[in-house]
py3Dmol code that shows the C-alpha trace and the ligand (Angstrom):
import py3Dmol

protein = """\
ATOM      1  CA  MET A   1    -127.887 -32.735 -68.140  1.00  0.00           C
ATOM      2  CA  ILE A   2    -127.596 -36.382 -67.054  1.00  0.00           C
ATOM      3  CA  GLN A   3    -130.710 -38.549 -67.138  1.00  0.00           C
ATOM      4  CA  ALA A   4    -130.878 -42.176 -66.122  1.00  0.00           C
ATOM      5  CA  GLU A   5    -134.253 -43.826 -66.626  1.00  0.00           C
ATOM      6  CA  GLY A   6    -135.010 -47.282 -65.309  1.00  0.00           C
ATOM      7  CA  LEU A   7    -131.449 -48.524 -65.769  1.00  0.00           C
ATOM      8  CA  THR A   8    -131.043 -52.228 -65.104  1.00  0.00           C
ATOM      9  CA  LYS A   9    -127.887 -54.205 -65.804  1.00  0.00           C
ATOM     10  CA  PHE A  10    -127.489 -57.935 -65.505  1.00  0.00           C
ATOM     11  CA  TYR A  11    -124.101 -59.623 -65.449  1.00  0.00           C
ATOM     12  CA  GLY A  12    -125.225 -63.111 -66.472  1.00  0.00           C
ATOM     13  CA  SER A  13    -128.228 -63.754 -64.277  1.00  0.00           C
ATOM     14  CA  VAL A  14    -127.087 -61.381 -61.514  1.00  0.00           C
ATOM     15  CA  PRO A  15    -128.592 -57.876 -61.492  1.00  0.00           C
ATOM     16  CA  ALA A  16    -125.855 -55.334 -60.647  1.00  0.00           C
ATOM     17  CA  ILE A  17    -128.314 -52.418 -60.774  1.00  0.00           C
ATOM     18  CA  GLN A  18    -132.100 -52.382 -60.957  1.00  0.00           C
ATOM     19  CA  ASN A  19    -134.401 -49.629 -62.142  1.00  0.00           C
ATOM     20  CA  VAL A  20    -131.928 -46.846 -61.409  1.00  0.00           C
ATOM     21  CA  THR A  21    -133.573 -43.498 -62.210  1.00  0.00           C
ATOM     22  CA  PHE A  22    -132.125 -40.065 -61.523  1.00  0.00           C
ATOM     23  CA  GLU A  23    -131.386 -36.695 -63.048  1.00  0.00           C
ATOM     24  CA  VAL A  24    -128.504 -34.304 -62.627  1.00  0.00           C
ATOM     25  CA  GLU A  25    -129.308 -30.721 -63.613  1.00  0.00           C
ATOM     26  CA  LYS A  26    -126.898 -28.496 -65.494  1.00  0.00           C
ATOM     27  CA  GLY A  27    -124.359 -26.983 -63.102  1.00  0.00           C
ATOM     28  CA  GLU A  28    -125.164 -29.383 -60.263  1.00  0.00           C
ATOM     29  CA  ILE A  29    -122.578 -31.359 -58.342  1.00  0.00           C
ATOM     30  CA  VAL A  30    -124.128 -34.589 -57.152  1.00  0.00           C
ATOM     31  CA  GLY A  31    -122.606 -37.241 -54.948  1.00  0.00           C
ATOM     32  CA  PHE A  32    -123.186 -40.872 -55.838  1.00  0.00           C
ATOM     33  CA  LEU A  33    -122.702 -42.709 -52.634  1.00  0.00           C
ATOM     34  CA  GLY A  34    -122.850 -46.380 -51.806  1.00  0.00           C
ATOM     35  CA  PRO A  35    -120.932 -49.201 -50.172  1.00  0.00           C
ATOM     36  CA  ASN A  36    -118.615 -51.421 -52.214  1.00  0.00           C
ATOM     37  CA  GLY A  37    -120.470 -53.457 -54.797  1.00  0.00           C
ATOM     38  CA  ALA A  38    -123.587 -51.233 -54.659  1.00  0.00           C
ATOM     39  CA  GLY A  39    -123.575 -50.556 -58.397  1.00  0.00           C
ATOM     40  CA  LYS A  40    -121.854 -47.180 -58.748  1.00  0.00           C
ATOM     41  CA  THR A  41    -119.268 -48.228 -61.326  1.00  0.00           C
ATOM     42  CA  THR A  42    -121.855 -50.161 -63.331  1.00  0.00           C
ATOM     43  CA  THR A  43    -124.073 -47.058 -63.545  1.00  0.00           C
ATOM     44  CA  ILE A  44    -121.095 -44.884 -64.477  1.00  0.00           C
ATOM     45  CA  ARG A  45    -119.969 -47.311 -67.172  1.00  0.00           C
ATOM     46  CA  ILE A  46    -123.386 -47.030 -68.784  1.00  0.00           C
ATOM     47  CA  LEU A  47    -123.339 -43.215 -68.601  1.00  0.00           C
ATOM     48  CA  THR A  48    -119.861 -43.085 -70.100  1.00  0.00           C
ATOM     49  CA  CYS A  49    -120.905 -45.347 -73.024  1.00  0.00           C
ATOM     50  CA  TYR A  50    -118.644 -48.185 -71.935  1.00  0.00           C
ATOM     51  CA  MET A  51    -121.534 -50.660 -72.082  1.00  0.00           C
ATOM     52  CA  PRO A  52    -125.285 -50.577 -72.705  1.00  0.00           C
ATOM     53  CA  PRO A  53    -127.851 -51.241 -69.985  1.00  0.00           C
ATOM     54  CA  THR A  54    -129.896 -54.430 -70.167  1.00  0.00           C
ATOM     55  CA  VAL A  55    -133.019 -52.275 -69.743  1.00  0.00           C
ATOM     56  CA  GLY A  56    -133.549 -48.511 -69.544  1.00  0.00           C
ATOM     57  CA  THR A  57    -132.051 -45.420 -71.119  1.00  0.00           C
ATOM     58  CA  ALA A  58    -129.243 -43.066 -70.220  1.00  0.00           C
ATOM     59  CA  ARG A  59    -128.877 -39.592 -71.709  1.00  0.00           C
ATOM     60  CA  VAL A  60    -126.259 -36.908 -71.392  1.00  0.00           C
ATOM     61  CA  GLY A  61    -127.031 -33.452 -72.762  1.00  0.00           C
ATOM     62  CA  GLY A  62    -130.180 -34.912 -74.331  1.00  0.00           C
ATOM     63  CA  ARG A  63    -128.210 -37.555 -76.303  1.00  0.00           C
ATOM     64  CA  ASP A  64    -128.627 -41.283 -75.841  1.00  0.00           C
ATOM     65  CA  CYS A  65    -125.482 -42.845 -74.356  1.00  0.00           C
ATOM     66  CA  PHE A  66    -125.839 -45.945 -76.478  1.00  0.00           C
ATOM     67  CA  GLN A  67    -127.124 -44.594 -79.795  1.00  0.00           C
ATOM     68  CA  ASP A  68    -125.186 -41.288 -79.846  1.00  0.00           C
ATOM     69  CA  SER A  69    -122.155 -42.493 -77.974  1.00  0.00           C
ATOM     70  CA  LEU A  70    -119.641 -40.385 -79.923  1.00  0.00           C
ATOM     71  CA  GLU A  71    -121.442 -37.133 -79.101  1.00  0.00           C
ATOM     72  CA  VAL A  72    -121.938 -38.198 -75.491  1.00  0.00           C
ATOM     73  CA  ARG A  73    -118.262 -39.088 -75.075  1.00  0.00           C
ATOM     74  CA  ARG A  74    -117.345 -35.622 -76.313  1.00  0.00           C
ATOM     75  CA  MET A  75    -119.504 -34.055 -73.612  1.00  0.00           C
ATOM     76  CA  ILE A  76    -118.034 -36.107 -70.763  1.00  0.00           C
ATOM     77  CA  GLY A  77    -114.726 -35.910 -68.954  1.00  0.00           C
ATOM     78  CA  TYR A  78    -114.324 -39.224 -67.168  1.00  0.00           C
ATOM     79  CA  LEU A  79    -111.957 -40.045 -64.343  1.00  0.00           C
ATOM     80  CA  PRO A  80    -112.210 -43.818 -63.868  1.00  0.00           C
ATOM     81  CA  GLU A  81    -111.445 -45.520 -60.560  1.00  0.00           C
ATOM     82  CA  ASN A  82    -108.173 -46.833 -62.000  1.00  0.00           C
ATOM     83  CA  VAL A  83    -106.813 -44.192 -64.341  1.00  0.00           C
ATOM     84  CA  PRO A  84    -105.165 -45.787 -67.375  1.00  0.00           C
ATOM     85  CA  LEU A  85    -101.982 -43.731 -67.688  1.00  0.00           C
ATOM     86  CA  TYR A  86     -98.983 -44.554 -69.824  1.00  0.00           C
ATOM     87  CA  GLY A  87     -96.295 -44.719 -67.159  1.00  0.00           C
ATOM     88  CA  GLU A  88     -93.347 -44.339 -69.503  1.00  0.00           C
ATOM     89  CA  MET A  89     -94.621 -41.043 -70.977  1.00  0.00           C
ATOM     90  CA  THR A  90     -93.982 -37.580 -69.585  1.00  0.00           C
ATOM     91  CA  VAL A  91     -96.946 -35.663 -68.160  1.00  0.00           C
ATOM     92  CA  ARG A  92     -96.955 -33.239 -71.070  1.00  0.00           C
ATOM     93  CA  GLY A  93     -96.429 -36.041 -73.632  1.00  0.00           C
ATOM     94  CA  PHE A  94     -99.307 -38.068 -72.244  1.00  0.00           C
ATOM     95  CA  LEU A  95    -101.679 -35.101 -72.132  1.00  0.00           C
ATOM     96  CA  ALA A  96    -100.765 -34.144 -75.710  1.00  0.00           C
ATOM     97  CA  PHE A  97    -101.473 -37.730 -76.759  1.00  0.00           C
ATOM     98  CA  ALA A  98    -104.775 -37.753 -74.836  1.00  0.00           C
ATOM     99  CA  ALA A  99    -105.710 -34.365 -76.364  1.00  0.00           C
ATOM    100  CA  ARG A 100    -105.259 -35.820 -79.817  1.00  0.00           C
ATOM    101  CA  ALA A 101    -107.356 -38.879 -78.920  1.00  0.00           C
ATOM    102  CA  ARG A 102    -110.037 -36.542 -77.534  1.00  0.00           C
ATOM    103  CA  GLY A 103    -110.213 -34.690 -80.844  1.00  0.00           C
ATOM    104  CA  VAL A 104    -108.555 -31.425 -79.804  1.00  0.00           C
ATOM    105  CA  GLU A 105    -107.453 -29.705 -83.006  1.00  0.00           C
ATOM    106  CA  ALA A 106    -103.702 -29.817 -83.709  1.00  0.00           C
ATOM    107  CA  ARG A 107    -103.173 -26.076 -83.479  1.00  0.00           C
ATOM    108  CA  GLN A 108    -105.021 -25.811 -80.177  1.00  0.00           C
ATOM    109  CA  ARG A 109    -103.449 -28.851 -78.582  1.00  0.00           C
ATOM    110  CA  SER A 110    -100.461 -27.188 -76.960  1.00  0.00           C
ATOM    111  CA  ALA A 111    -102.569 -24.396 -75.431  1.00  0.00           C
ATOM    112  CA  GLU A 112    -105.179 -26.894 -74.215  1.00  0.00           C
ATOM    113  CA  VAL A 113    -102.549 -29.095 -72.563  1.00  0.00           C
ATOM    114  CA  LYS A 114    -101.097 -26.008 -70.896  1.00  0.00           C
ATOM    115  CA  ARG A 115    -104.558 -24.977 -69.693  1.00  0.00           C
ATOM    116  CA  VAL A 116    -105.392 -28.310 -68.032  1.00  0.00           C
ATOM    117  CA  MET A 117    -101.912 -28.545 -66.512  1.00  0.00           C
ATOM    118  CA  GLY A 118    -102.529 -25.100 -65.022  1.00  0.00           C
ATOM    119  CA  VAL A 119    -105.934 -26.084 -63.598  1.00  0.00           C
ATOM    120  CA  CYS A 120    -104.489 -29.230 -62.037  1.00  0.00           C
ATOM    121  CA  GLY A 121    -101.210 -27.706 -60.804  1.00  0.00           C
ATOM    122  CA  LEU A 122     -98.986 -29.841 -63.014  1.00  0.00           C
ATOM    123  CA  GLU A 123     -96.708 -27.187 -64.522  1.00  0.00           C
ATOM    124  CA  ASN A 124     -93.792 -28.119 -62.257  1.00  0.00           C
ATOM    125  CA  VAL A 125     -93.881 -31.773 -63.265  1.00  0.00           C
ATOM    126  CA  GLU A 126     -94.695 -31.463 -66.967  1.00  0.00           C
ATOM    127  CA  ARG A 127     -91.418 -33.115 -68.037  1.00  0.00           C
ATOM    128  CA  ARG A 128     -91.492 -35.863 -65.415  1.00  0.00           C
ATOM    129  CA  ILE A 129     -92.138 -39.494 -66.330  1.00  0.00           C
ATOM    130  CA  ILE A 130     -95.632 -40.443 -65.073  1.00  0.00           C
ATOM    131  CA  ALA A 131     -94.380 -43.670 -63.427  1.00  0.00           C
ATOM    132  CA  HIS A 132     -92.081 -41.570 -61.222  1.00  0.00           C
ATOM    133  CA  LEU A 133     -94.895 -39.382 -59.863  1.00  0.00           C
ATOM    134  CA  SER A 134     -96.643 -39.824 -56.515  1.00  0.00           C
ATOM    135  CA  LYS A 135    -100.150 -41.315 -56.576  1.00  0.00           C
ATOM    136  CA  GLY A 136    -101.586 -37.861 -55.838  1.00  0.00           C
ATOM    137  CA  TYR A 137     -99.875 -36.336 -58.850  1.00  0.00           C
ATOM    138  CA  ARG A 138    -100.878 -39.277 -61.044  1.00  0.00           C
ATOM    139  CA  GLN A 139    -104.466 -38.619 -59.978  1.00  0.00           C
ATOM    140  CA  ARG A 140    -104.045 -34.984 -61.003  1.00  0.00           C
ATOM    141  CA  VAL A 141    -102.854 -36.162 -64.407  1.00  0.00           C
ATOM    142  CA  GLY A 142    -105.993 -38.328 -64.608  1.00  0.00           C
ATOM    143  CA  LEU A 143    -108.135 -35.338 -63.756  1.00  0.00           C
ATOM    144  CA  ALA A 144    -106.258 -33.165 -66.276  1.00  0.00           C
ATOM    145  CA  GLN A 145    -106.967 -35.669 -69.081  1.00  0.00           C
ATOM    146  CA  ALA A 146    -110.664 -35.643 -68.085  1.00  0.00           C
ATOM    147  CA  LEU A 147    -110.677 -31.845 -68.480  1.00  0.00           C
ATOM    148  CA  LEU A 148    -109.233 -31.843 -72.006  1.00  0.00           C
ATOM    149  CA  ASN A 149    -111.539 -30.158 -74.500  1.00  0.00           C
ATOM    150  CA  ASN A 150    -113.380 -28.594 -71.561  1.00  0.00           C
ATOM    151  CA  PRO A 151    -116.304 -31.058 -71.423  1.00  0.00           C
ATOM    152  CA  PRO A 152    -119.446 -29.706 -69.721  1.00  0.00           C
ATOM    153  CA  VAL A 153    -119.943 -32.918 -67.716  1.00  0.00           C
ATOM    154  CA  LEU A 154    -117.422 -34.551 -65.379  1.00  0.00           C
ATOM    155  CA  ILE A 155    -117.896 -38.060 -64.059  1.00  0.00           C
ATOM    156  CA  LEU A 156    -115.448 -38.905 -61.325  1.00  0.00           C
ATOM    157  CA  ASP A 157    -115.320 -42.452 -59.951  1.00  0.00           C
ATOM    158  CA  GLU A 158    -113.784 -42.629 -56.466  1.00  0.00           C
ATOM    159  CA  PRO A 159    -111.315 -39.805 -57.210  1.00  0.00           C
ATOM    160  CA  THR A 160    -109.507 -39.961 -53.863  1.00  0.00           C
ATOM    161  CA  ILE A 161    -109.190 -43.712 -53.444  1.00  0.00           C
ATOM    162  CA  GLY A 162    -105.686 -44.779 -52.391  1.00  0.00           C
ATOM    163  CA  LEU A 163    -104.444 -41.247 -51.693  1.00  0.00           C
ATOM    164  CA  ASP A 164    -102.851 -40.062 -48.456  1.00  0.00           C
ATOM    165  CA  PRO A 165    -104.701 -37.438 -46.357  1.00  0.00           C
ATOM    166  CA  ALA A 166    -102.782 -34.453 -47.785  1.00  0.00           C
ATOM    167  CA  GLN A 167    -103.360 -35.635 -51.348  1.00  0.00           C
ATOM    168  CA  ILE A 168    -107.058 -36.180 -50.571  1.00  0.00           C
ATOM    169  CA  VAL A 169    -107.416 -32.559 -49.413  1.00  0.00           C
ATOM    170  CA  ASP A 170    -105.647 -31.467 -52.602  1.00  0.00           C
ATOM    171  CA  ILE A 171    -107.885 -33.393 -54.986  1.00  0.00           C
ATOM    172  CA  ARG A 172    -111.060 -32.389 -53.125  1.00  0.00           C
ATOM    173  CA  ARG A 173    -110.046 -28.748 -53.413  1.00  0.00           C
ATOM    174  CA  LEU A 174    -109.427 -29.194 -57.121  1.00  0.00           C
ATOM    175  CA  ILE A 175    -112.857 -30.761 -57.616  1.00  0.00           C
ATOM    176  CA  SER A 176    -114.526 -27.998 -55.607  1.00  0.00           C
ATOM    177  CA  ASP A 177    -112.871 -25.428 -57.865  1.00  0.00           C
ATOM    178  CA  LEU A 178    -114.263 -27.180 -60.938  1.00  0.00           C
ATOM    179  CA  ARG A 179    -117.871 -27.117 -59.830  1.00  0.00           C
ATOM    180  CA  ASP A 180    -118.567 -23.590 -61.050  1.00  0.00           C
ATOM    181  CA  ASP A 181    -118.035 -24.533 -64.696  1.00  0.00           C
ATOM    182  CA  HIS A 182    -119.138 -28.152 -64.878  1.00  0.00           C
ATOM    183  CA  THR A 183    -121.943 -30.549 -64.093  1.00  0.00           C
ATOM    184  CA  ILE A 184    -120.325 -33.163 -61.861  1.00  0.00           C
ATOM    185  CA  LEU A 185    -121.271 -36.668 -60.792  1.00  0.00           C
ATOM    186  CA  LEU A 186    -118.912 -37.788 -58.045  1.00  0.00           C
ATOM    187  CA  SER A 187    -118.970 -41.405 -56.985  1.00  0.00           C
ATOM    188  CA  SER A 188    -117.591 -42.281 -53.594  1.00  0.00           C
ATOM    189  CA  HIS A 189    -118.035 -44.626 -50.678  1.00  0.00           C
ATOM    190  CA  ILE A 190    -116.638 -41.972 -48.349  1.00  0.00           C
ATOM    191  CA  LEU A 191    -119.402 -39.976 -46.728  1.00  0.00           C
ATOM    192  CA  PRO A 192    -117.564 -36.904 -45.484  1.00  0.00           C
ATOM    193  CA  GLU A 193    -116.140 -36.445 -48.965  1.00  0.00           C
ATOM    194  CA  VAL A 194    -119.556 -36.340 -50.567  1.00  0.00           C
ATOM    195  CA  ALA A 195    -121.099 -34.266 -47.784  1.00  0.00           C
ATOM    196  CA  GLN A 196    -118.281 -31.709 -48.081  1.00  0.00           C
ATOM    197  CA  ILE A 197    -118.254 -31.267 -51.843  1.00  0.00           C
ATOM    198  CA  CYS A 198    -121.791 -32.048 -53.045  1.00  0.00           C
ATOM    199  CA  ARG A 199    -125.035 -30.141 -52.618  1.00  0.00           C
ATOM    200  CA  ARG A 200    -127.133 -33.240 -53.388  1.00  0.00           C
ATOM    201  CA  VAL A 201    -126.495 -36.871 -52.617  1.00  0.00           C
ATOM    202  CA  MET A 202    -127.894 -40.049 -54.161  1.00  0.00           C
ATOM    203  CA  ILE A 203    -127.467 -43.151 -52.093  1.00  0.00           C
ATOM    204  CA  ILE A 204    -127.325 -46.474 -53.914  1.00  0.00           C
ATOM    205  CA  ASN A 205    -127.452 -49.807 -52.168  1.00  0.00           C
ATOM    206  CA  ARG A 206    -127.692 -53.301 -53.596  1.00  0.00           C
ATOM    207  CA  GLY A 207    -128.210 -51.871 -57.069  1.00  0.00           C
ATOM    208  CA  GLN A 208    -131.068 -49.525 -56.184  1.00  0.00           C
ATOM    209  CA  ILE A 209    -131.282 -45.812 -55.381  1.00  0.00           C
ATOM    210  CA  VAL A 210    -132.556 -45.672 -51.807  1.00  0.00           C
ATOM    211  CA  ALA A 211    -132.469 -41.911 -51.184  1.00  0.00           C
ATOM    212  CA  THR A 212    -131.771 -38.628 -52.965  1.00  0.00           C
ATOM    213  CA  ASP A 213    -131.597 -35.218 -51.298  1.00  0.00           C
ATOM    214  CA  THR A 214    -129.315 -32.587 -49.839  1.00  0.00           C
ATOM    215  CA  PRO A 215    -127.181 -33.890 -46.968  1.00  0.00           C
ATOM    216  CA  ALA A 216    -129.148 -31.652 -44.550  1.00  0.00           C
ATOM    217  CA  ASN A 217    -132.592 -32.812 -45.754  1.00  0.00           C
ATOM    218  CA  LEU A 218    -131.581 -36.458 -45.725  1.00  0.00           C
ATOM    219  CA  THR A 219    -130.522 -36.097 -42.136  1.00  0.00           C
ATOM    220  CA  ALA A 220    -133.734 -34.286 -41.158  1.00  0.00           C
ATOM    221  CA  GLN A 221    -136.148 -36.583 -43.007  1.00  0.00           C
ATOM    222  CA  LEU A 222    -134.637 -39.908 -42.197  1.00  0.00           C
ATOM    223  CA  GLN A 223    -133.933 -39.284 -38.595  1.00  0.00           C
ATOM    224  CA  LYS A 224    -136.688 -41.337 -37.005  1.00  0.00           C
ATOM    225  CA  SER A 225    -135.936 -40.406 -33.418  1.00  0.00           C
ATOM    226  CA  ALA A 226    -134.014 -37.745 -31.560  1.00  0.00           C
ATOM    227  CA  GLN A 227    -131.182 -38.679 -29.258  1.00  0.00           C
ATOM    228  CA  VAL A 228    -130.165 -37.115 -25.984  1.00  0.00           C
ATOM    229  CA  PHE A 229    -126.877 -37.814 -24.250  1.00  0.00           C
ATOM    230  CA  LEU A 230    -127.001 -37.673 -20.468  1.00  0.00           C
ATOM    231  CA  ARG A 231    -124.344 -38.035 -17.790  1.00  0.00           C
ATOM    232  CA  VAL A 232    -125.253 -38.307 -14.115  1.00  0.00           C
ATOM    233  CA  ALA A 233    -123.076 -38.410 -10.999  1.00  0.00           C
ATOM    234  CA  ARG A 234    -123.908 -42.038 -10.220  1.00  0.00           C
ATOM    235  CA  ASP A 235    -123.460 -45.175 -12.289  1.00  0.00           C
ATOM    236  CA  GLY A 236    -126.580 -44.287 -14.293  1.00  0.00           C
ATOM    237  CA  ALA A 237    -128.264 -47.693 -13.998  1.00  0.00           C
ATOM    238  CA  SER A 238    -130.733 -46.315 -11.447  1.00  0.00           C
ATOM    239  CA  MET A 239    -132.033 -43.813 -14.001  1.00  0.00           C
ATOM    240  CA  VAL A 240    -132.637 -46.258 -16.853  1.00  0.00           C
ATOM    241  CA  GLU A 241    -136.019 -47.433 -15.634  1.00  0.00           C
ATOM    242  CA  VAL A 242    -137.144 -44.009 -14.407  1.00  0.00           C
ATOM    243  CA  LEU A 243    -136.401 -42.304 -17.710  1.00  0.00           C
ATOM    244  CA  SER A 244    -137.827 -45.172 -19.785  1.00  0.00           C
ATOM    245  CA  ARG A 245    -141.227 -44.497 -18.179  1.00  0.00           C
ATOM    246  CA  LEU A 246    -141.372 -40.888 -19.432  1.00  0.00           C
ATOM    247  CA  PRO A 247    -143.929 -40.387 -22.224  1.00  0.00           C
ATOM    248  CA  GLY A 248    -142.059 -39.736 -25.489  1.00  0.00           C
ATOM    249  CA  VAL A 249    -138.980 -41.734 -24.485  1.00  0.00           C
ATOM    250  CA  GLN A 250    -138.460 -44.735 -26.744  1.00  0.00           C
ATOM    251  CA  GLN A 251    -135.321 -46.293 -25.366  1.00  0.00           C
ATOM    252  CA  VAL A 252    -132.684 -45.659 -22.713  1.00  0.00           C
ATOM    253  CA  THR A 253    -129.320 -47.353 -22.940  1.00  0.00           C
ATOM    254  CA  LEU A 254    -126.505 -47.316 -20.461  1.00  0.00           C
ATOM    255  CA  GLN A 255    -123.273 -46.397 -22.194  1.00  0.00           C
ATOM    256  CA  PRO A 256    -120.205 -48.583 -21.643  1.00  0.00           C
ATOM    257  CA  GLY A 257    -117.600 -47.310 -19.175  1.00  0.00           C
ATOM    258  CA  ASN A 258    -119.708 -47.182 -16.019  1.00  0.00           C
ATOM    259  CA  ASP A 259    -119.312 -43.399 -15.800  1.00  0.00           C
ATOM    260  CA  GLY A 260    -122.994 -42.478 -15.537  1.00  0.00           C
ATOM    261  CA  ALA A 261    -123.460 -41.943 -19.279  1.00  0.00           C
ATOM    262  CA  LEU A 262    -126.825 -42.764 -20.882  1.00  0.00           C
ATOM    263  CA  MET A 263    -128.187 -42.406 -24.402  1.00  0.00           C
ATOM    264  CA  ILE A 264    -131.903 -41.634 -24.592  1.00  0.00           C
ATOM    265  CA  GLU A 265    -133.883 -42.070 -27.770  1.00  0.00           C
ATOM    266  CA  THR A 266    -136.950 -39.851 -27.861  1.00  0.00           C
ATOM    267  CA  ASP A 267    -139.790 -38.842 -30.105  1.00  0.00           C
ATOM    268  CA  ARG A 268    -138.317 -36.728 -32.930  1.00  0.00           C
ATOM    269  CA  THR A 269    -141.067 -34.099 -32.685  1.00  0.00           C
ATOM    270  CA  GLN A 270    -140.406 -33.089 -29.081  1.00  0.00           C
ATOM    271  CA  ASP A 271    -137.427 -31.530 -27.346  1.00  0.00           C
ATOM    272  CA  MET A 272    -137.325 -33.593 -24.162  1.00  0.00           C
ATOM    273  CA  ARG A 273    -134.181 -32.184 -22.585  1.00  0.00           C
ATOM    274  CA  GLY A 274    -136.116 -30.118 -20.010  1.00  0.00           C
ATOM    275  CA  VAL A 275    -138.268 -32.942 -18.735  1.00  0.00           C
ATOM    276  CA  ILE A 276    -135.268 -35.299 -18.622  1.00  0.00           C
ATOM    277  CA  ALA A 277    -133.247 -32.755 -16.597  1.00  0.00           C
ATOM    278  CA  ARG A 278    -136.111 -32.222 -14.122  1.00  0.00           C
ATOM    279  CA  THR A 279    -136.715 -35.940 -13.711  1.00  0.00           C
ATOM    280  CA  VAL A 280    -133.066 -36.629 -12.904  1.00  0.00           C
ATOM    281  CA  VAL A 281    -132.842 -33.812 -10.350  1.00  0.00           C
ATOM    282  CA  GLU A 282    -136.189 -34.688  -8.734  1.00  0.00           C
ATOM    283  CA  HIS A 283    -134.802 -38.167  -8.116  1.00  0.00           C
ATOM    284  CA  GLY A 284    -131.972 -36.621  -6.118  1.00  0.00           C
ATOM    285  CA  VAL A 285    -129.320 -37.423  -8.713  1.00  0.00           C
ATOM    286  CA  ASP A 286    -126.748 -34.809  -9.795  1.00  0.00           C
ATOM    287  CA  LEU A 287    -126.910 -33.953 -13.494  1.00  0.00           C
ATOM    288  CA  LEU A 288    -123.433 -33.529 -15.009  1.00  0.00           C
ATOM    289  CA  GLU A 289    -124.141 -33.287 -18.726  1.00  0.00           C
ATOM    290  CA  LEU A 290    -127.138 -33.152 -21.073  1.00  0.00           C
ATOM    291  CA  ARG A 291    -127.118 -32.544 -24.836  1.00  0.00           C
ATOM    292  CA  SER A 292    -128.895 -33.424 -28.064  1.00  0.00           C
ATOM    293  CA  VAL A 293    -126.985 -35.707 -30.398  1.00  0.00           C
ATOM    294  CA  ASP A 294    -127.411 -35.040 -34.103  1.00  0.00           C
ATOM    295  CA  LEU A 295    -127.298 -38.024 -36.387  1.00  0.00           C
ATOM    296  CA  SER A 296    -124.526 -37.579 -38.918  1.00  0.00           C
ATOM    297  CA  LEU A 297    -125.010 -38.372 -42.580  1.00  0.00           C
ATOM    298  CA  GLU A 298    -122.892 -41.381 -41.805  1.00  0.00           C
ATOM    299  CA  ASP A 299    -125.484 -42.648 -39.300  1.00  0.00           C
ATOM    300  CA  ILE A 300    -128.258 -42.048 -41.841  1.00  0.00           C
ATOM    301  CA  PHE A 301    -126.310 -43.885 -44.506  1.00  0.00           C
ATOM    302  CA  MET A 302    -125.699 -46.836 -42.199  1.00  0.00           C
ATOM    303  CA  GLN A 303    -129.371 -46.816 -41.198  1.00  0.00           C
ATOM    304  CA  LEU A 304    -130.518 -46.884 -44.821  1.00  0.00           C
ATOM    305  CA  VAL A 305    -128.052 -49.489 -45.929  1.00  0.00           C
ATOM    306  CA  THR A 306    -128.689 -51.750 -42.956  1.00  0.00           C
ATOM    307  CA  GLU A 307    -132.480 -51.451 -43.229  1.00  0.00           C
ATOM    308  CA  GLU A 308    -132.396 -52.312 -46.925  1.00  0.00           C
ATOM    309  CA  THR A 309    -130.169 -55.292 -46.318  1.00  0.00           C
ATOM    310  CA  ALA A 310    -132.325 -56.545 -43.458  1.00  0.00           C
ATOM    311  CA  GLU A 311    -135.498 -56.171 -45.568  1.00  0.00           C
ATOM    312  CA  ALA A 312    -133.912 -58.047 -48.461  1.00  0.00           C
ATOM    313  CA  GLU A 313    -132.823 -60.854 -46.144  1.00  0.00           C
ATOM    314  CA  GLN A 314    -136.317 -60.991 -44.656  1.00  0.00           C
ATOM    315  CA  GLU A 315    -137.836 -61.281 -48.152  1.00  0.00           C
ATOM    316  CA  ALA A 316    -135.387 -64.029 -49.050  1.00  0.00           C
ATOM    317  CA  VAL A 317    -136.403 -66.050 -45.961  1.00  0.00           C
ATOM    318  CA  SER A 318    -140.199 -65.654 -46.402  1.00  0.00           C
TER     319      SER A 318
END
"""
ligand_1 = """\
31
LIG
N -118.007 -57.708 -64.945
C -118.748 -58.175 -63.972
N -119.229 -59.439 -63.987
C -120.021 -59.924 -63.003
N -120.419 -59.193 -61.926
C -119.983 -57.928 -61.856
C -119.131 -57.345 -62.862
N -118.873 -56.059 -62.499
C -119.528 -55.853 -61.322
N -120.192 -56.960 -60.934
C -121.050 -57.091 -59.739
O -122.062 -56.101 -59.833
C -122.316 -55.493 -58.572
C -122.107 -53.994 -58.657
O -120.716 -53.729 -58.876
P -120.118 -52.262 -59.115
O -118.673 -52.430 -59.469
O -120.987 -51.533 -60.043
O -120.264 -51.642 -57.663
P -119.569 -50.352 -57.021
O -120.639 -49.673 -56.253
O -118.875 -49.582 -58.066
O -118.531 -50.988 -56.030
P -116.991 -50.608 -55.769
O -117.023 -49.367 -54.946
O -116.524 -51.813 -54.984
O -116.324 -50.453 -57.097
C -121.374 -56.199 -57.582
O -122.110 -57.212 -56.953
C -120.302 -56.761 -58.468
O -119.763 -57.933 -57.890
"""
view = py3Dmol.view(width=600, height=400)
view.addModel(protein, "pdb")
view.setStyle({"model": 0}, {"cartoon": {"style": "trace"}})
view.addModel(ligand_1, "xyz")
view.setStyle({"model": 1}, {"stick": {}})
view.zoomTo()
view.show()
């Protein structure tokens, strides 16, 4: 449904994105994740026909975003990072205006506005002036305007930015409810958000896609080592050397706090908890706690982003 092929965009001589290639299948909800400045908005602006790429092609529903931009715009509901709302208008007035701009036929306009207000829970505020609404409700209005004309594709750029925790839960729930009927690309720099809502995640860093997979597969594939947390009855320092000598152990670090806590990095292919437990006990030390530590998607993301940055810096030096 969405195809990006070799997208590159230069702002002057600076490449904002380079060779960005991905596909989003019909009915998929895909997270587009990356730190600030990674190139998410640039990619989205190309997909939403706001500007052409310097190189590459973008298609939505088989149509070229640059050459068939009118048709593409009709297929996309877009929630930009900063929703341009007319603050002095009422919710209903603004949505009626937006419906007209989106080409909803005059006789269907009222029903369509009612429909999107229903989906986004705006019926109680339909006569309120937009400027008087909370940020959460303004975001709902933004989402409602993206849903006008029931476009098959939704592109949502940082939909929860600037909202309070209750509003965030609200908007996430709304987006989750929409996924049955739409193909959704959700850009965010917040990992738990993407992991919660999306079945597939694309990670972009420094203008390039560095990984694409389900949150679970990304965690499994990219985890280079397994980690075991250990707490012993002594200060723990005595065990660092002993455990470091075990075959399969890559690194042992004493945790801050002087409470006998150690983190052990081991070969990913082996479960070393048994041998670690035996070793500790055989050395006459009481074992208080032992457990595997799963890397979160957040750790994976940090690992990817940091590795990429370090590699780029290395290249720049050599
Ligand atoms: N109009 C512009 N002119 C020059 N450089 C730009 C312009 N817009 C973006 N950039 C640069 O392009 C790179 C990618 O920016 P982009 O806004 O696409 O990232 P992003 O992932 O959306 O980040 P954020 O989450 O902060 O919005 C950044 O280095 C940014 O400074």
